[in-house]
Structure formats: structure tokens, C-alpha cells
TORKOLKOL-134492 format. One record per residue: residue in one letter; x, y, z of N, C-alpha, C, O in turn. Coordinates in steps of 0.1 Angstrom, whole numbers, plus 5000, padded with zeros to 4 digits. Atoms other than C-alpha are relative to their C-alpha. Layout:
<pts>
   residuo     nX     nY     nZ    caX    caY    caZ     cX     cY     cZ     oX     oY     oZ
         a      X      Y      Z      X      Y      Z      X      Y      Z      X      Y      Z
...
</pts>
This chain:
<pts>
   residuo     nX     nY     nZ    caX    caY    caZ     cX     cY     cZ     oX     oY     oZ
         m   4991   4988   5000   1790   6603   8281   5011   4997   4989   5017   4986   4988
         t   4991   5001   5011   1812   6608   8250   5015   5002   5005   5017   5006   5017
         i   4986   4998   4996   1850   6608   8251   5003   5014   5003   5010   5018   5013
         k   4998   4986   4998   1850   6645   8247   4995   5005   5013   5001   5013   5019
         e   5007   4996   4988   1826   6650   8275   5008   4996   5013   5010   5003   5022
         r   4992   5005   4989   1847   6628   8298   5013   5007   5002   5017   5010   5013
         i   4987   4992   5000   1879   6647   8289   4997   5013   5007   5005   5017   5016
         v   5004   4987   4994   1861   6679   8299   4998   4999   5015   5003   5007   5023
         e   5003   5003   4986   1848   6665   8332   5013   4998   5008   5015   5004   5018
         n   4988   5003   4993   1882   6651   8342   5010   5012   5000   5017   5014   5010
         s   4991   4989   5001   1901   6682   8331   4995   5011   5009   5004   5018   5015
         i   5005   4990   4991   1878   6705   8351   5005   4997   5014   5010   5006   5022
         d   4995   5004   4987   1888   6685   8382   5015   5003   5002   5019   5008   5012
         l   4986   4997   4999   1925   6689   8374   5003   5015   5001   5010   5020   5009
         f   4999   4986   4999   1922   6726   8367   4996   5006   5013   5001   5016   5018
         m   5006   4996   4987   1901   6731   8398   5010   4999   5011   5012   5007   5020
         k   4991   5003   4989   1927   6715   8421   5014   5007   4998   5019   5011   5008
         r   4987   4995   5002   1959   6728   8405   5002   5013   4992   5013   5017   4991
         g   4998   4988   5009   1952   6758   8384   5001   4996   4986   5002   4984   4983
         c   4999   5004   5014   1955   6760   8347   5014   5000   4994   5016   4993   4984
         k   4987   5000   5006   1992   6766   8341   5008   4987   5002   5014   4982   4992
         s   4991   5012   4997   2008   6735   8358   4995   4987   4993   5002   4978   4992
         v   5006   5012   5006   1984   6710   8342   5004   4999   4985   5002   5008   4978
         t   4995   5002   5013   1999   6696   8310   4990   4991   4992   4982   4984   4998
         m   5008   5009   5009   1982   6679   8280   5004   4985   5002   4995   4976   5001
         d   4996   5013   4997   2002   6648   8288   4993   4994   5012   4988   4983   5012
         e   5007   5004   4988   1987   6646   8323   4985   4998   4997   4979   4989   5002
         i   5014   5001   5003   1952   6652   8309   4997   4987   4992   4988   4980   4995
         a   5001   5013   5008   1957   6623   8284   5001   4988   5009   4993   4979   5009
         s   4998   5011   4990   1970   6600   8312   4988   4999   5009   4983   4988   5012
         e   5011   5000   4990   1942   6610   8336   4987   4994   4993   4979   4988   5000
         n   5012   5006   5007   1916   6600   8309   5002   4987   4994   4993   4981   4988
         g   4997   5014   5006   1934   6568   8299   4999   5000   4985   4995   4990   4979
         i   5000   4999   5015   1938   6580   8263   5013   5004   4995   5021   5009   5003
         s   4988   4996   5005   1966   6587   8240   4999   5015   4997   4988   5021   4996
         k   5000   4985   5003   1977   6623   8232   4994   5002   4986   4988   5012   4983
         r   5006   4999   5014   1966   6616   8196   4985   5001   5002   4979   5010   4995
         t   5015   4999   4998   1930   6610   8208   4997   5013   5006   4986   5019   5003
         l   5003   4988   4994   1932   6640   8230   5000   5012   4990   4991   5020   4990
         y   4999   4989   5010   1943   6663   8201   4990   4998   4989   4987   5007   4981
         e   5011   5002   5009   1916   6647   8179   4988   5007   5004   4979   5011   4996
         n   5011   4993   4994   1891   6662   8203   5002   5015   5003   4992   5022   5003
         f   4997   4986   4997   1908   6694   8212   5013   5004   4993   5023   4998   4994
         e   4988   4995   5008   1932   6714   8190   5012   5003   5008   5023   4999   5005
         d   4989   4997   4991   1953   6726   8219   4994   5003   5014   4982   5001   5016
         k   5004   4998   4986   1951   6735   8256   4991   5011   5001   4981   5011   5009
         n   5010   4988   5000   1934   6768   8249   4986   4995   4997   4977   5000   5004
         s   5013   5004   5004   1905   6751   8232   4994   4991   5011   4982   4991   5013
         l   5005   5008   4989   1902   6726   8261   4996   5008   5012   4986   5006   5018
         l   5003   4991   4989   1903   6753   8287   4987   5007   4997   4978   5009   5006
         k   5012   4993   5004   1876   6772   8268   4988   4991   5002   4977   4996   5007
         e   5011   5010   4999   1854   6741   8267   4997   4998   5014   4985   4997   5018
         c   5002   5003   4985   1859   6734   8304   4993   5012   5007   4984   5010   5015
         l   5006   4988   4994   1850   6770   8313   4986   5002   4996   4977   5007   5003
         c   5014   4999   5005   1819   6770   8291   4991   4991   5007   4980   4994   5010
         t   5008   5010   4992   1807   6738   8308   4998   5005   5014   4986   5004   5019
         a   5001   4995   4986   1814   6752   8343   4990   5012   5000   4982   5013   5009
         y   5009   4988   5001   1797   6785   8333   4986   4997   4998   4977   5002   5006
         e   5014   5004   5003   1766   6769   8319   4993   4993   5012   4982   4996   5015
         r   5006   5008   4988   1761   6746   8349   4998   5010   5012   4988   5008   5019
         t   5001   4990   4989   1767   6775   8374   4988   5009   4997   4980   5012   5006
         k   5012   4992   5004   1742   6796   8354   4987   4993   5003   4978   4999   5008
         n   5012   5008   4998   1716   6769   8355   4997   4998   5015   4985   4999   5019
         a   5002   5002   4986   1721   6763   8392   4995   5013   5006   4986   5013   5015
         t   5004   4987   4995   1718   6800   8399   4985   5004   4996   4978   5009   5005
         e   5014   4997   5004   1685   6803   8379   4991   4991   5009   4980   4996   5012
         q   5008   5008   4992   1671   6774   8399   4999   5005   5014   4988   5005   5020
         l   5001   4994   4986   1680   6790   8432   4992   5013   5000   4985   5016   5009
         f   5008   4988   5001   1665   6823   8420   4985   4997   5001   4977   5004   5007
         n   5014   5003   5000   1632   6806   8414   4995   4993   5013   4983   4993   5016
         s   5004   5008   4988   1632   6785   8446   5002   5008   5013   4998   5004   5024
         s   4997   4993   4988   1645   6811   8471   4988   5008   5006   4979   5012   4998
         e   5011   4993   4993   1622   6828   8497   5001   5015   4997   4990   5021   4996
         n   4998   4986   5002   1637   6863   8491   5014   5002   4995   5022   4992   4994
         v   4987   4997   5007   1668   6880   8476   5012   4996   5010   5022   4993   5005
         y   4989   5003   4991   1688   6875   8508   5002   4985   5002   5013   4980   5004
         d   5000   5015   5000   1679   6838   8510   5008   4996   4988   5016   4987   4988
         l   4994   5004   5012   1690   6837   8474   5015   5002   5000   5023   4994   4996
         i   4986   4997   5000   1724   6854   8479   5008   4990   5009   5019   4987   5005
         f   4993   5009   4991   1733   6831   8508   5001   4986   4993   5011   4979   4994
         k   5000   5013   5007   1723   6800   8488   5010   5000   4988   5016   4990   4986
         i   4990   4999   5012   1743   6812   8457   5014   4999   5005   5022   4992   5000
         h   4986   5000   4994   1774   6818   8479   5003   4986   5005   5014   4981   5002
         e   4997   5013   4995   1771   6784   8496   5002   4990   4988   5010   4981   4988
         c   4999   5008   5012   1766   6768   8462   5014   5001   4993   5020   4992   4989
         k   4987   4998   5007   1797   6784   8447   5012   4996   5009   5022   4993   5004
         t   4989   5004   4991   1818   6777   8478   5001   4985   5000   5013   4980   5001
         n   4999   5015   4999   1809   6740   8479   5000   4992   4987   5003   4981   4987
         q   5002   5007   5012   1802   6732   8443   5013   4995   4994   5024   4999   4997
         r   4988   5006   5007   1825   6711   8421   5008   5009   4992   5020   5007   4990
         y   4993   4991   5009   1833   6740   8399   5005   5012   5007   5006   5023   5001
         n   4994   4989   4992   1849   6761   8426   5015   5000   4998   5022   4994   5006
         f   4985   5000   5004   1883   6768   8410   5008   5008   5011   5002   5017   5017
         k   4992   4993   4990   1911   6779   8433   5002   5014   4996   5001   5018   4984
         m   5001   4985   5002   1914   6817   8437   5011   5004   4990   5010   5015   4984
         s   4989   4996   5009   1947   6818   8417   4997   4997   4985   5004   5001   4976
         f   5003   5005   5013   1930   6802   8387   4998   5012   4990   5004   5012   4979
         v   5003   4989   5009   1917   6835   8372   5013   5008   4997   5015   5012   4985
         a   4987   4992   5002   1951   6853   8377   5009   4992   4990   5015   4999   4981
         e   4992   5008   5009   1969   6824   8359   4994   5001   4986   5001   5002   4976
         l   5007   5000   5013   1943   6824   8331   5002   5013   4993   5005   5013   4981
         k   4997   4987   5006   1947   6861   8325   5014   5002   4995   5016   5008   4985
         k   4985   4999   5004   1985   6859   8324   5004   4991   4989   5011   4995   4980
         f   4994   5009   5009   1991   6828   8304   4990   4996   4989   4995   4991   4978
         y   5010   5003   5010   1958   6823   8284   4991   5012   4998   4979   5011   5000
         p   5008   4987   5000   1946   6859   8277   4988   4999   4991   4978   5005   4994
         e   5011   5001   5009   1923   6849   8248   4988   4993   5007   4977   4996   5006
         v   5010   5008   4993   1905   6823   8269   4994   5009   5012   4982   5009   5014
         y   5004   4992   4989   1904   6847   8298   4990   5011   4996   4980   5013   5002
         e   5009   4989   5005   1888   6875   8277   4986   4994   4996   4976   5001   4999
         s   5012   5006   5004   1862   6851   8264   4991   4997   5013   4979   5000   5013
         m   5007   5003   4988   1853   6840   8299   4995   5013   5007   4984   5013   5012
         r   5004   4987   4994   1853   6876   8312   4988   5006   4994   4979   5011   5001
         l   5012   4994   5007   1828   6887   8286   4987   4992   5003   4977   4998   5006
         n   5011   5009   4996   1805   6857   8293   4995   5003   5014   4983   5006   5017
         f   5003   4998   4986   1807   6863   8330   4994   5014   5002   4984   5016   5010
         s   5004   4986   4998   1803   6901   8328   4986   5002   4995   4978   5008   5002
         n   5013   4999   5005   1772   6899   8306   4989   4994   5009   4979   5000   5012
         y   5010   5007   4991   1754   6874   8328   5000   5006   5014   4989   5007   5019
         h   5000   4994   4987   1765   6890   8360   4993   5013   5001   4986   5016   5010
         n   5007   4988   5001   1752   6923   8349   4985   4998   5000   4977   5005   5007
         e   5015   5003   5001   1718   6908   8340   4995   4994   5013   4984   4998   5018
         s   5005   5006   4988   1715   6887   8372   5000   5010   5012   4992   5009   5020
         t   4999   4990   4989   1726   6916   8395   4988   5010   4998   4982   5014   5008
         q   5011   4991   5003   1699   6938   8378   4987   4993   5006   4979   4999   5012
         k   5012   5008   4995   1673   6910   8386   5000   5000   5015   4989   5001   5021
         f   4999   5001   4985   1686   6908   8422   4995   5013   5006   4987   5013   5015
         i   5004   4987   4994   1682   6946   8428   4985   5002   4998   4978   5007   5007
         d   5015   4998   5003   1647   6947   8411   4992   4992   5010   4982   4997   5015
         r   5008   5008   4991   1635   6918   8432   5001   5005   5014   4991   5005   5021
         g   4999   4995   4986   1649   6932   8464   4992   5012   5002   4986   5014   5013
         q   5008   4988   4999   1632   6965   8458   4985   4996   5001   4977   5002   5009
         k   5014   5004   4999   1599   6948   8451   4996   4993   5013   4984   4994   5017
         e   5002   5006   4987   1602   6928   8483   5001   5009   5011   4999   5005   5023
         g   4998   4990   4990   1609   6960   8502   5012   4998   5009   5013   5003   5020
         l   4988   5003   4992   1643   6948   8513   5012   5009   4996   5021   5011   5003
         i   4989   4991   5005   1665   6972   8491   4993   5013   4998   4983   5014   4992
         m   5005   4987   5002   1660   7009   8491   4997   5003   4985   5005   4999   4977
         k   5004   4996   5014   1643   7024   8460   5007   5012   4995   5009   5014   4983
         n   4994   4988   5004   1661   7057   8460   5015   4999   4999   5023   5006   5005
         v   4985   5002   5002   1695   7043   8449   5002   5000   4985   4993   4997   4977
         n   4996   5000   5015   1713   7046   8415   5003   4985   4997   5014   4980   5000
         k   4998   5014   5003   1710   7011   8401   5013   4997   4992   5020   4987   4994
         e   4988   5002   5008   1738   7015   8376   5013   5000   5009   5022   4992   5007
         i   4989   4999   4991   1762   7025   8404   5001   4987   5008   5011   4981   5011
         i   5001   5011   4992   1750   6997   8426   5005   4987   4993   5013   4979   4998
         i   4997   5012   5008   1753   6970   8399   5015   5000   4997   5022   4990   4998
         k   4986   4999   5003   1788   6983   8389   5008   4996   5013   5019   4989   5012
         a   4992   5002   4987   1800   6982   8426   5000   4985   5003   5010   4980   5007
         i   5001   5014   4997   1787   6947   8432   5008   4991   4991   5015   4982   4995
         i   4992   5008   5010   1802   6933   8400   5015   5002   5002   5023   4992   5001
         t   4986   4997   4997   1835   6950   8408   5005   4992   5012   5016   4986   5012
         m   4996   5008   4989   1836   6934   8442   5001   4985   4998   5009   4978   5003
         s   5000   5014   5003   1827   6900   8428   5013   4997   4991   5019   4986   4993
         d   4987   5002   5008   1856   6904   8402   5012   5000   5009   5021   4992   5007
         m   4989   5000   4991   1879   6912   8431   5001   4986   5008   5012   4981   5010
         m   5000   5013   4994   1868   6880   8448   5006   4989   4991   5013   4979   4996
         m   4995   5010   5009   1876   6860   8417   5015   5002   4997   5022   4992   4993
         n   4986   4997   5003   1910   6877   8412   5009   4996   5012   5009   5003   5022
         g   4991   5005   4989   1935   6857   8433   5010   5010   5005   5014   5010   5017
         d   4989   4991   4996   1960   6886   8433   4995   5010   5011   5003   5014   5019
         v   5005   4990   4992   1937   6910   8452   5001   4997   5015   5006   5005   5023
         f   5000   5004   4986   1934   6890   8484   5011   4989   5003   5010   4983   5014
         s   4990   5011   4998   1964   6867   8480   5009   5001   5013   5013   4991   5018
         g   4992   4998   4988   1983   6883   8509   4993   4998   5013   4999   4999   5024
         l   5008   5002   4988   1955   6877   8534   4997   4986   5003   4995   4978   4994
         n   5004   5014   4996   1948   6846   8554   4985   5000   5002   4980   5000   5013
         a   5014   4999   4999   1911   6848   8546   4993   4990   4991   4998   4987   4980
         t   5008   5009   5008   1885   6824   8533   4991   5007   4991   4989   5019   4992
         r   5010   4994   5009   1860   6830   8505   4988   5006   5008   4983   5016   5005
         r   5011   4996   4992   1833   6832   8531   5003   5013   5007   4994   5022   5008
         q   4997   4988   4994   1851   6859   8550   5001   5012   4991   4996   5023   4994
         i   4999   4989   5010   1859   6880   8519   4986   5004   4995   4983   5015   4994
         f   5013   4998   5004   1823   6876   8508   4992   5009   5010   4985   5018   5007
         k   5007   4993   4989   1810   6888   8542   5005   5015   5001   4997   5024   5002
         e   4994   4987   4997   1834   6918   8545   4999   5009   4987   5002   5021   4989
         t   5001   4991   5012   1828   6931   8509   4985   5001   4996   4979   5011   4998
         i   5013   4999   5007   1796   6922   8491   4988   5001   5011   4979   5009   5009
         l   5011   5000   4990   1774   6915   8522   4999   5014   5007   4988   5019   5009
         l   5000   4987   4993   1784   6947   8540   4995   5011   4991   4988   5020   4995
         y   5004   4990   5010   1778   6967   8508   4984   4999   4998   4977   5009   4998
         i   5015   5002   5002   1743   6952   8503   4993   5004   5013   4982   5010   5012
         r   5006   4995   4987   1735   6959   8540   4999   5015   4999   4989   5020   5005
         g   5000   4986   5000   1743   6995   8533   4989   5006   4991   4985   5017   4992
         i   5011   4995   5008   1716   6998   8506   4986   4993   5003   4977   4995   4996
         s   5012   5006   4996   1690   6978   8525   4991   5009   5008   4996   5018   5014
         t   5009   4993   4992   1659   6991   8541   5001   4994   5014   5009   4985   5017
         k   5000   5005   4986   1653   6987   8579   4996   4985   5001   5002   4977   5008
         r   5004   5014   5001   1634   6955   8572   5010   4991   4994   5013   4979   4999
         g   4990   5008   5006   1661   6943   8549   5012   4998   5009   5018   4987   5009
         i   4988   5002   4991   1689   6949   8574   4997   4990   5011   5005   4981   5014
         e   5003   5009   4990   1670   6930   8601   5000   4985   4994   5005   4976   5001
         l   5000   5014   5006   1665   6900   8577   5014   4996   4997   5017   4984   4999
         l   4986   5004   5003   1701   6901   8565   5008   4996   5012   5015   4987   5012
         d   4993   5003   4987   1714   6902   8601   4995   4986   5005   5004   4979   5011
         n   5005   5013   4995   1692   6872   8609   5007   4989   4992   5011   4978   4997
         y   4993   5010   5009   1708   6853   8579   5015   4999   5005   5020   4988   5005
         l   4986   4999   4996   1743   6864   8591   5002   4992   5013   5011   4985   5015
         n   4999   5006   4987   1736   6852   8626   4998   4985   4999   5005   4976   5005
         k   5003   5014   5003   1722   6819   8613   5013   4994   4994   5016   4982   4997
         s   4988   5005   5007   1753   6815   8591   5011   4997   5010   5019   4988   5009
         k   4990   5002   4990   1776   6819   8622   4997   4988   5008   5006   4980   5011
         d   5003   5011   4992   1757   6793   8641   5002   4987   4993   5005   4976   4999
         e   4998   5012   5008   1761   6768   8612   5014   4997   4997   5017   4986   4992
         k   4986   5002   5002   1798   6771   8611   5005   4988   5008   5017   4984   5007
</pts>
């Protein structure tokens, strides 16, 4: 692992635990056991470091999602596995992270938003297509509206401001928004399967 890669890995840990605003370049240098000069030789400023950290987290999350898509039994098995992965994975940033990023680092936020939006649109399209082929999602639905709705709810989950006043976990928010919506566009067989996964999820808590 190069110095630059190690800086990114350790910085992701700091940003994940504390958000992006409060972490300073001094702390990052200290955490990595390097001088500020070495840090700035690898990253021009905090913006460039944040961007690199988010690109790394994004690529790894994307690769993990692709692996789950190929190994899952059906789309509902897939969505539960993706959610568990995002809830438990190392790159699960605190919910206030996105709000801080948008407010204090708008250029980095916009870059991240575009990457996420493009990939999320593509992956949600694949999810709907597969669900219809498997007979779990109704075919007489408007895909553009469905995709837009699911992406909007996912954005709401990422935005710490939306649910900041509620004493709710990511799991609860996920269940009460995205899962209920998907249940509404499911076939009878899809609803039965989804309910089985929900009941199983309750038992595993």
C-alpha cells in the first residue's frame, strides 16, 4: 500500500466517524504518522482528499453491489443483502456527513452526487427489469416514475437533515420508505416473498 492509499484509508475512517467538517488536515497527518508537508505533497487540499476518499468508497460499494447482484437468489434477496452491506460496511458514513458535505464542500458534494445519481439510476433500472422478469414486480407500472421515486427516497435516507429529528435507525427508515414502496409495486407472489424476508429480518434482530 502506498502512502497515498494509506492516507485515504485512514481518512475514510476519520470522516466516517466524525463527519467531514470537524476533521482537520493536522489530525489526518497525525493519524497517518506523517508531516503536513508529506500530506500536502499527496493532496493539494482537504477538498482533493475528500474527493479521493469518496471515489474510493464509491468504487468499492459499486463493486460489492455488482457482486451481490450476481450472487443473489432474486431481487428481494438482493435488496436486503445490499441494505445489510451498506448498514454494516466500513464505508457507512454517519447520516450528517452528506449534509455537511453539501454545505461546506459544495464542489465535492456535486461531484459525488453526479456519480451516485448516474449509477443509482442504472442499478435501479436493472433492479426493476429483473424483478419483472422474475414475476415479482408488476409489469404495468411506469418505470421512469418508479425509478425516480426510489432514487428520491434513497437520497432522503442519505440526507441527514430529513430524518435528523427522529429517533430512527437506518433499518427503520429503509423499511418505512423504500421497502413499503417496493411492496406497493409488487405482484401477489412478490408481496408474499417480500413479507417472508421482512419476517425473517425481524427474527434475526
